[in-house]
C-alpha positions in Angstrom: 182.2 -32.8 58.7 178.6 -34.0 58.5 175.9 -31.9 60.2 174.8 -32.9 63.7 171.8 -35.2 63.7 168.5 -33.9 65.1 167.8 -35.4 68.5 164.2 -36.7 68.8 162.1 -37.8 71.8 158.9 -39.8 71.1 156.1 -39.0 73.4 153.2 -41.5 73.0 153.8 -45.0 71.6 150.4 -45.9 70.3 150.1 -47.1 66.7 151.1 -43.7 65.2 153.8 -43.2 67.7 155.4 -46.6 67.1 155.3 -46.2 63.3 156.8 -42.7 63.6 159.6 -44.0 65.8 160.4 -46.7 63.2 160.5 -44.0 60.5 162.8 -41.8 62.4 165.2 -44.7 63.0 165.8 -44.9 59.2 166.5 -41.2 58.8 170.2 -40.2 58.3 169.7 -36.8 59.8 167.9 -37.8 63.0 168.4 -39.9 66.1 166.1 -41.1 68.9 167.3 -40.0 72.3 164.2 -40.8 74.4 160.7 -42.4 74.6 157.7 -41.7 76.8 154.5 -43.6 77.3 152.2 -44.3 80.3 151.4 -47.9 79.4 152.6 -50.3 82.1 153.2 -52.8 79.3 155.9 -50.5 77.8 157.5 -48.7 80.7 160.9 -50.1 81.5 161.3 -51.8 78.2 163.8 -51.0 75.5 162.3 -49.1 72.5 163.8 -51.8 70.2 161.5 -54.4 71.8 158.5 -52.1 71.4 159.3 -51.7 67.7 159.8 -55.5 67.3 163.4 -54.9 66.0 164.9 -58.0 67.6 167.7 -55.7 68.9 168.0 -53.2 71.6 168.4 -49.5 71.0 169.5 -48.5 74.4 166.4 -46.3 74.8 164.3 -47.2 77.9 160.7 -46.2 77.7 159.7 -44.1 80.7 156.5 -42.7 82.1 158.2 -39.7 83.6 158.4 -37.1 80.9 159.6 -34.3 83.2 162.6 -36.4 84.3 163.5 -37.4 80.8 163.3 -33.9 79.4 165.5 -32.6 82.2 168.1 -35.4 81.8 168.3 -35.7 78.0 169.3 -33.1 75.5 166.8 -33.1 72.7 165.9 -30.9 69.7 162.3 -31.9 69.2 159.5 -34.1 70.7 157.2 -36.0 68.4 154.0 -35.9 70.4 151.3 -38.4 69.6 149.0 -38.8 72.6 145.7 -37.3 71.7 143.5 -35.0 69.6 141.9 -32.5 72.0 143.8 -29.5 73.1 142.4 -29.5 76.7 143.4 -33.1 77.2 147.1 -32.6 76.1 147.7 -29.0 77.1 149.7 -29.9 80.3 151.9 -32.3 78.3 152.7 -29.6 75.7 153.5 -27.0 78.4 155.8 -29.4 80.2 157.7 -30.0 76.9 157.9 -26.3 76.1 159.1 -25.4 79.5 161.9 -27.8 79.1 163.0 -25.8 76.1 162.2 -28.4 73.4 160.4 -28.0 70.1 157.2 -30.0 69.4 155.7 -31.6 66.3 152.3 -33.0 67.4 149.6 -35.1 65.7 147.0 -33.4 67.8 144.3 -32.3 65.3 143.1 -29.3 67.4 146.6 -27.9 67.4 146.5 -27.2 63.6 145.1 -23.7 64.2 143.5 -22.3 67.3 139.7 -22.4 67.3 137.6 -20.0 69.4 137.1 -22.8 71.9 140.9 -23.3 72.3 142.1 -19.7 71.8 143.0 -19.0 75.4 145.0 -22.3 75.7 146.7 -21.6 72.4 147.7 -18.1 73.3 149.2 -19.3 76.6 151.1 -22.1 74.9 152.4 -19.8 72.2 153.5 -17.2 74.7 155.4 -19.8 76.7 157.0 -21.2 73.5 158.2 -17.7 72.5 159.6 -17.2 76.0 161.5 -20.5 75.8 162.5 -19.9 72.1 160.9 -23.1 70.8 158.3 -23.9 68.1 155.1 -25.9 68.4 153.4 -27.4 65.3 150.3 -29.5 64.9 150.2 -31.5 61.7 149.4 -34.8 60.0 147.5 -35.9 56.9 144.1 -34.7 57.9 144.3 -32.0 59.2 147.6 -30.8 58.0 147.6 -31.8 54.3 144.8 -33.3 52.3 141.9 -31.0 53.3 143.8 -27.8 54.0 147.5 -27.4 53.0 147.1 -29.2 49.6 144.1 -27.1 48.4 145.8 -23.9 49.6 148.9 -24.9 47.7 146.8 -25.4 44.5 145.4 -21.9 44.8 148.9 -20.5 44.1 148.1 -20.7 40.3 144.8 -18.9 40.7 144.3 -15.3 39.9 141.0 -15.5 41.9 139.3 -18.0 44.2 135.6 -18.0 44.6 134.9 -21.5 46.1 136.7 -24.5 47.4 135.3 -28.0 47.9 137.3 -30.9 49.2 136.1 -34.5 49.3 137.9 -37.2 51.2 136.5 -40.8 51.1 138.3 -43.3 53.2 137.8 -47.0 53.5 138.3 -47.4 57.2 138.7 -51.1 56.9 142.3 -50.4 56.0 143.0 -48.3 59.0 144.1 -49.1 62.6 141.7 -50.2 65.4 141.7 -46.9 67.3 140.5 -45.1 64.2 137.8 -47.7 63.4 136.6 -47.3 66.9 136.7 -43.5 66.8 134.4 -43.4 63.8 131.7 -45.5 65.6 132.0 -48.8 63.8 129.6 -51.3 65.3 127.9 -48.9 67.6 124.1 -48.5 68.0 122.7 -45.2 66.6 121.9 -44.1 70.2 125.4 -44.6 71.5 126.9 -43.0 68.3 124.9 -39.8 68.8 125.7 -39.6 72.5 129.4 -40.0 71.8 129.3 -37.4 69.1 127.6 -34.9 71.5 130.3 -35.7 74.1 133.1 -35.1 71.4 134.2 -38.6 72.4 133.7 -39.9 68.8 134.3 -38.7 65.3 137.0 -37.0 63.3 138.7 -34.1 65.1 140.2 -31.3 63.1 137.8 -30.7 60.3 136.7 -27.3 61.5 140.4 -26.4 62.1 141.0 -27.2 58.4 138.1 -24.9 57.5 139.6 -22.1 59.7 143.1 -22.5 58.2 141.8 -22.2 54.7 139.7 -19.1 55.7 142.7 -17.6 57.5 145.1 -18.0 54.7 142.7 -16.8 51.9 141.4 -14.0 54.1 137.8 -15.3 53.9 135.1 -14.3 56.3 132.0 -16.5 56.9 128.5 -15.4 57.9 128.0 -18.9 59.3 129.9 -22.0 59.9 128.0 -25.3 59.7 129.1 -28.7 60.9 127.3 -32.0 60.7 128.3 -35.5 61.7 126.1 -38.4 60.7 126.5 -42.2 60.8 127.1 -44.2 57.6 125.4 -47.6 57.6 126.9 -50.7 56.1 124.9 -51.7 52.9 126.2 -55.3 53.0 128.1 -57.5 55.4 131.8 -56.4 55.8 134.5 -57.7 58.1 137.8 -56.2 59.3 140.4 -57.5 61.7 138.4 -55.8 64.5 134.7 -55.6 63.4 132.2 -58.0 61.8 129.4 -55.8 60.5 126.1 -56.8 58.9 124.0 -54.7 56.7 122.4 -51.8 58.6 125.2 -51.6 61.2 127.1 -48.3 61.7 130.2 -48.5 59.5 131.5 -45.0 60.1 130.8 -41.3 59.7 129.9 -38.6 57.2 131.4 -35.4 58.5 130.8 -32.1 56.7 132.1 -28.6 57.5 130.9 -25.6 55.5 131.8 -21.9 55.5 128.8 -19.8 54.3 128.9 -16.3 52.9 125.8 -14.4 51.7 123.8 -17.6 51.8 126.3 -19.6 49.7 128.7 -22.3 50.7 132.1 -21.0 49.7 134.2 -23.6 51.4 133.0 -27.2 51.8 135.0 -30.0 53.4 133.2 -33.3 53.0 134.7 -36.3 54.8 133.3 -39.8 54.4 135.2 -42.4 56.5 133.6 -45.8 56.9 134.3 -49.4 56.7 133.7 -50.7 53.2 133.7 -47.4 51.4 133.9 -47.8 47.6 136.1 -45.7 45.4 138.2 -44.2 48.1 139.7 -40.9 46.9 140.7 -37.4 47.7 139.3 -34.7 45.4 139.8 -30.9 45.4 137.6 -28.6 43.3 138.6 -24.9 43.2 136.2 -22.5 41.5 138.3 -19.5 40.3 140.5 -18.1 37.6 141.4 -20.7 36.4 139.3 -23.5 37.9 141.4 -26.3 39.4 140.2 -29.9 39.8 142.4 -32.7 41.2 141.6 -36.3 42.2 143.9 -38.7 44.0 142.6 -42.2 43.2 142.7 -44.4 46.3 143.3 -41.4 48.5 146.4 -40.5 50.5 147.1 -43.5 52.9 146.2 -42.0 56.3 148.5 -43.6 58.9 151.6 -43.8 56.7 151.0 -40.2 55.5 150.5 -38.9 59.1 153.8 -40.4 60.3 155.6 -39.0 57.2 154.2 -35.5 57.8 155.3 -35.6 61.4 158.8 -36.7 60.6 159.3 -34.6 57.4 158.2 -31.5 59.3 160.9 -31.8 61.9 163.7 -29.9 60.2 161.5 -26.9 59.4 160.2 -26.8 62.9 163.7 -26.9 64.4 164.7 -24.0 62.2 161.4 -22.0 62.6 160.6 -18.9 64.6 159.4 -19.5 68.2 155.7 -19.9 69.1 152.7 -21.9 68.0 152.8 -22.0 64.2 150.7 -23.6 61.5 151.7 -25.8 58.6 151.5 -22.6 56.4 153.9 -20.7 58.6 156.8 -23.0 57.8 158.4 -24.1 54.6 156.5 -26.9 52.9 157.9 -30.2 54.2 159.4 -32.7 51.9 160.8 -36.2 52.0 164.1 -36.6 53.9 166.4 -39.6 53.5 
């Protein structure tokens, strides 16, 4: 007899949520049993229509998560509604209190920062009480700038420094991301949005903290900078038409400093028109390890893959709020 399929609810049907649902549909070990979104354009429609399948799935999109969770037996919720812990906390608690595991794309959920420690502790406590697991993951954070360099340190007898560079041509990415990195904004608006945490890449500090936590590193100082990258020539996407001198994206750097020396550096360049996109990892240790992925890991597709491929491990994991390094490394599932 074949094993029972993992029953999945999709919470959030933006670009990532829709692609994730399409991916789950093709998995032999999973089935979709519910879908949640607040968009009036989606509520009441069949999920098959949302996914442009030209056939119905018998799953009606609802905006009442509590009712759905109470009426449908599910093993896991794929949660893709936001990045910031404080903005999604009530959603996560509602899912946990219904006794359902969570795999979320929320960047701040990767590992608790000092700013989110109280919320994370409360969420983890509730998850333990209900016997469920909560995981925050994706491609970045969740893989390229934290899990992958940590994995590479397995062959090192000693690690002195880690530097990770990720250069992304945002012209290839979805509209919400191009907007999130400030494409087309004036410098004044860009800086104001950065100060409000309404703009930029969430999760880079969390990647830094995860590396430090797993390698037992202590920093005297943590530095973070976010600066605009200007277009050097006209460049056009499906959403923006930029001229030279317009803001094309961001340069975001996080550094962990010890004894006046940067021992962990995460350097993210994400802008429209970036040349030589790549992901590079440089580990100074015994031995040194250098790795470059030409073209870089495709962000949106990799994020959806990480969410879906993490589901089996999360369903079988210990209860509580866990990190990507607390569960077995995910791998591709048919």
